[in-house]
Every structure is written in structure tokens, then in C-alpha cells.
C-alpha positions in Angstrom: 104.0 166.1 98.8 101.3 164.1 100.7 103.0 161.9 103.3 102.1 158.2 103.4 99.3 157.9 105.8 99.1 154.1 105.8 99.6 153.0 109.4 102.5 150.7 110.1 100.9 147.7 111.9 104.0 145.5 111.7 104.7 146.0 115.4 101.3 144.4 116.1 101.9 141.2 114.2 102.5 138.2 116.3 106.1 137.0 116.5 106.9 134.0 114.3 106.6 130.6 115.9 109.9 129.1 116.9 111.0 125.7 115.7 110.9 124.4 119.2 107.3 125.4 119.6 106.5 123.6 116.4 108.2 120.5 117.7 106.1 120.7 120.8 103.0 120.9 118.7 104.3 118.0 116.6 104.7 115.9 119.8 101.2 117.2 121.0 102.8 118.2 124.3 100.5 121.3 124.3 97.6 118.8 124.5 98.6 116.6 127.5 95.4 114.6 127.5 96.6 112.3 124.7 99.8 111.6 126.5 98.1 110.9 129.8 95.6 108.5 128.4 98.4 106.3 127.3 100.4 106.7 130.5 97.4 105.8 132.8 96.9 102.2 131.7 100.6 101.6 132.2 100.4 102.9 135.7 97.3 100.8 136.3 99.5 97.9 135.2 102.4 98.7 137.6 100.0 99.1 140.6 97.9 96.0 139.8 100.9 93.9 139.1 102.6 94.9 142.3 99.3 94.0 144.2 99.3 90.6 142.6 102.9 90.1 144.0 101.9 91.5 147.4 104.4 94.3 147.2 104.4 98.1 146.8 104.7 99.6 143.3 108.4 100.1 142.7 109.3 103.7 142.3 111.9 103.1 139.6 109.4 101.2 137.5 106.9 104.1 137.9 109.5 106.6 136.7 110.4 104.3 133.7 106.7 103.9 132.8 106.1 107.7 132.9 109.2 108.6 130.8 108.6 105.5 128.4 105.0 106.5 127.8 106.1 110.0 126.9 108.8 108.8 124.5 106.5 106.2 122.9 103.6 108.7 122.6 106.0 111.2 121.0 107.2 108.7 118.5 103.7 107.6 117.7 102.6 111.2 117.1 105.4 111.8 114.6 104.8 108.5 112.8 101.1 109.4 112.5 101.9 112.8 111.1 104.4 111.5 108.6 101.9 109.0 107.3 99.1 111.6 107.2 100.9 114.8 106.1 98.8 114.8 102.8 95.6 113.9 104.5 95.7 116.1 107.6 95.3 119.4 105.6 91.9 118.1 104.4 90.6 117.5 108.0 89.5 120.5 110.1 90.9 119.0 113.4 94.3 118.3 112.0 95.0 120.9 109.3 97.2 123.0 111.5 99.6 120.3 112.5 103.2 121.3 111.7 103.8 118.6 109.0 100.4 119.2 107.5 100.8 123.0 107.2 104.5 122.4 106.0 105.9 124.6 108.8 108.2 121.7 109.7 110.0 119.6 107.1 109.9 115.9 106.8 113.6 115.8 107.7 112.9 117.5 111.0 110.1 115.1 111.6 112.3 112.1 111.0 115.0 113.6 113.3 112.5 114.1 116.1 111.2 110.5 115.6 114.8 109.1 115.9 115.4 111.0 119.2 112.1 109.8 120.6 112.8 106.2 119.5 116.3 106.3 121.0 114.9 107.5 124.3 112.3 104.8 124.3 115.0 102.2 123.6 117.2 103.4 126.4 114.4 103.2 128.8 113.5 99.7 127.7 116.9 98.4 128.7 115.7 98.8 132.3 113.1 96.1 131.8 113.1 92.3 132.0 113.9 90.3 128.8 110.2 89.5 128.3 109.2 93.2 128.7 112.1 94.2 126.3 110.8 91.8 123.7 107.2 93.2 124.1 108.6 96.7 123.5 109.9 95.5 120.1 106.7 93.7 119.3 104.8 96.9 119.9 106.9 98.8 117.3 105.3 97.5 114.1 101.8 97.9 115.6 102.6 101.6 116.4 104.2 102.1 113.0 101.4 100.5 110.9 98.4 102.0 112.8 98.3 105.4 110.9 98.2 103.5 107.6 95.4 101.2 108.7 92.7 103.9 108.1 93.4 103.5 104.4 92.7 99.8 104.1 91.2 98.4 107.4 87.6 99.1 108.3 88.2 99.5 112.1 91.7 101.2 112.5 90.8 102.0 116.1 91.2 98.2 116.8 94.9 98.5 115.8 95.3 101.5 118.0 93.7 99.6 120.9 96.1 96.7 120.5 99.0 99.3 120.6 97.4 100.6 123.8 97.3 97.1 125.1 101.1 96.9 125.1 101.0 99.6 127.8 99.6 97.0 130.1 101.7 94.0 129.0 105.1 95.7 129.1 104.9 97.1 132.7 103.1 94.0 134.0 105.8 91.6 132.7 108.5 94.0 134.1 107.1 93.8 137.6 106.1 90.1 137.7 108.4 88.5 135.1 105.4 86.9 133.4 101.9 87.5 131.9 99.4 85.8 134.1 95.6 85.8 133.9 95.4 89.0 135.8 97.5 90.8 133.2 95.1 89.6 130.4 92.1 90.8 132.4 93.5 94.3 132.6 94.6 94.0 128.9 91.1 93.3 127.8 89.8 96.2 129.9 92.2 98.6 128.2 91.5 97.2 124.7 87.7 97.8 125.2 88.1 101.2 126.9 90.3 102.4 124.0 87.8 101.2 121.4 85.1 103.1 123.4 86.8 106.4 123.9 88.6 106.5 120.5 85.4 105.7 118.6 83.8 108.7 120.4 86.8 110.8 119.4 86.5 109.6 115.8 82.9 110.7 115.6 84.0 114.3 115.3 85.8 113.5 112.0 83.1 111.5 110.3 82.3 114.1 107.6 86.0 114.8 106.8 86.8 111.1 106.8 84.1 110.4 104.3 85.3 113.3 102.1 88.9 112.1 102.3 88.0 108.4 101.9 89.6 107.0 105.1 88.1 104.5 107.5 87.2 104.7 111.2 85.2 102.8 113.7 82.7 105.7 113.9 81.9 105.1 110.2 82.1 101.3 110.4 79.3 101.0 113.1 77.2 103.6 111.4 73.8 104.2 113.1 74.8 101.6 115.7 77.9 103.5 116.8 76.5 104.6 120.2 75.4 101.1 120.9 78.8 99.8 120.0 80.5 102.4 122.3 78.2 101.3 125.1 79.2 97.7 124.6 82.9 98.5 124.6 82.6 100.5 127.8 80.5 97.8 129.5 83.2 95.2 128.6 85.9 97.5 130.0 83.9 98.0 133.3 83.3 94.2 133.6 87.0 93.4 133.1 88.0 96.0 135.7 85.5 94.6 138.2 86.7 91.1 137.4 90.3 92.2 138.0 89.3 93.8 141.3 87.7 90.6 142.5 90.7 88.5 141.6 93.1 90.8 143.2 90.9 91.4 146.2 91.0 95.2 145.8 89.0 97.3 148.3 85.9 99.5 148.2 87.9 102.5 147.0 88.6 100.7 143.8 84.9 99.7 143.3 83.9 103.3 144.1 86.2 104.4 141.3 84.7 101.8 138.9 81.2 103.0 139.8 82.2 106.6 139.1 83.6 105.5 135.7 80.3 103.6 135.0 78.3 106.7 135.7 80.3 109.0 133.5 80.3 106.4 130.7 76.6 106.0 131.0 76.2 109.8 130.8 78.4 110.0 127.8 76.4 107.3 126.0 73.2 109.1 126.8 74.6 112.3 125.4 75.5 110.5 122.2 71.8 109.6 121.6 70.9 113.3 121.2 69.9 114.5 117.8 72.1 117.6 118.1 75.5 117.0 119.5 78.0 119.9 120.0 81.3 119.3 118.3 82.9 120.2 121.6 81.3 117.2 123.2 83.7 114.7 121.5 86.8 116.5 122.8 85.3 117.0 126.2 84.4 113.2 126.4 88.0 112.4 125.6 89.2 114.6 128.5 86.7 113.0 130.8 88.2 109.7 130.0 91.5 111.0 131.2 89.9 111.8 134.5 88.3 108.4 134.6 91.8 107.0 134.2 93.1 109.0 137.2 90.1 108.0 139.3 90.6 104.3 138.6 94.3 104.6 139.3 93.6 106.4 142.6 91.1 103.7 143.6 93.5 100.9 142.6 96.4 102.5 144.4 94.4 103.1 147.6 93.2 99.5 147.6 96.6 98.1 146.8 98.0 99.9 149.8 95.3 98.7 152.0 94.0 102.2 152.7 90.5 101.5 151.5 
């Protein structure tokens, strides 16, 4: 009798992914850039608001902002994936998300969302009444954003407004109000978010057209690079305006100059006929570094170091 000569390769198969790892992918914790790019404007806000009050950034508020941005980002990711669980499988960039590939159930997704929301709520109780109210005002914006791509031509604007709450909430927590400085930083973050997220959306244009959803990258069409340049120029102008009003030092302006040079280089790259698909992801990561550079310049200036 001839023995079965088929090799047993089962021991070479990768182990099944645990539920916890799937939850980490659901929350995008394996891709920290998206979490940081929400956290950074909130930290800008804490530092700038403290400077406006001629005080040091309160450590407790920094901790609350860091944890709060992680909880809010987690909730936003789950809401997004619940809305898009039938669309994401049709898009190359998102087809492997846990809810899209059905490796996590809707019930698990909702459970994770509840935990993230409870954590965000508990953290919000450390804030002032105005900040607490702003947290609740942000909830419908975060919840409706993923659906906007189905009926609103520029859904990135809704995302930008959601990002704007990352400025208003910490600012009001530090100062107890929303003064003109807060709105200068808010405008900078709105414009910055429109810029970097439109670049990010450019990678999905073909899939978005196929699926039939909207994005700012599609809305601006052949003028998309010009629109991105305008948004980033507005962001830079508002940051410089804020620096003048708060009398920040040369370290801050050096940070703004660095941001301007990187943004100019990105816009130049976007004018090329052939653009690598990796560029859009890399540009997103570069904006995270820009956020850190601006934060470092703002922090050094607020402390009077430079």
C-alpha cells in the first residue's frame, strides 16, 4: 500500500488572529498616526490656552486630553466602520477591516463602542461645564460624519468640524471661555484637516467613484491640488496670526516655517503626472510630524525658552 506522501503543512499555517487583536485593528491602534493627528490639535489648544492665561499647561489637563482623544478616536473608528461595513469591502484600503471582512460581529462592535463612549464620558466629567457641553455637541457630528459621504459633496468638511472640537473643548477647559484666540486656532485646525484629509482621500478616488460615495478629492476634481494648497495656506496664516496675538517666540515661527516648507513640497508632489499610491499615506504621516513640530515650537515659546 502506497503511503500518503502529501506533506502536512498545517504546522506552517499562521495562528488564528485573536479577538483582542481584531479589536485593536477595529480601533486602529496598530496605526497610531490617525490617533495622534487628533490628539495633537487638542494639545496645541492646552498649550496655547495656558499661554493666553500666562500659566503653565496643567499636567492633569494634558493627561485628560491624551486619554480623551484616544477614547473619542476609538469611538469614532467604530462608528465609521459600523456605517461602512457594507462599503468597506469594496475599497482596497479598507476591505480588511474587521467589520468589513466579518471577522468581528456587529454586536462586538457595538460593545466596543459603548466602552469607548463610557470612557470618554467619564473623562469629560473632569472638565468645566462649557467644555462638558461641547463634548456633547461633538457627539452628533462624530456620529453623522461617516454617513455624510453618501449625501454630502464634501464630507471632509464635517470631519474637519469634528476635529475642531479638539480645539474648543480643551481651550474652554483651561480658560473657562472661548475667546478670539480659540477661534484662530480652531480655524487653523479646520483648514489643516481639510488639507491633509483631502490628500488622504485622493488615494480612494477610483474606489469612491465605483462605490458611489462623495469626497473632497472628487468634489474639487482637477483643482484638488489648488484647493489643498489654499487650505494649508489658510492653516499657516491662522497659526501665524495666533502666534502674533499670543506673542510666541521664534521657536514657534521656526516650526511654522518648517510646516510651510513641508506643505509646499507636498503640493509640488501632487502636481506630478505619476503619483505613487504610497505618497498619500506618507503625506498623512508627515502631517503628524508637522503637528509635533508645531507643538514643540508652541511649547518652547510658551515656556519662554525660545
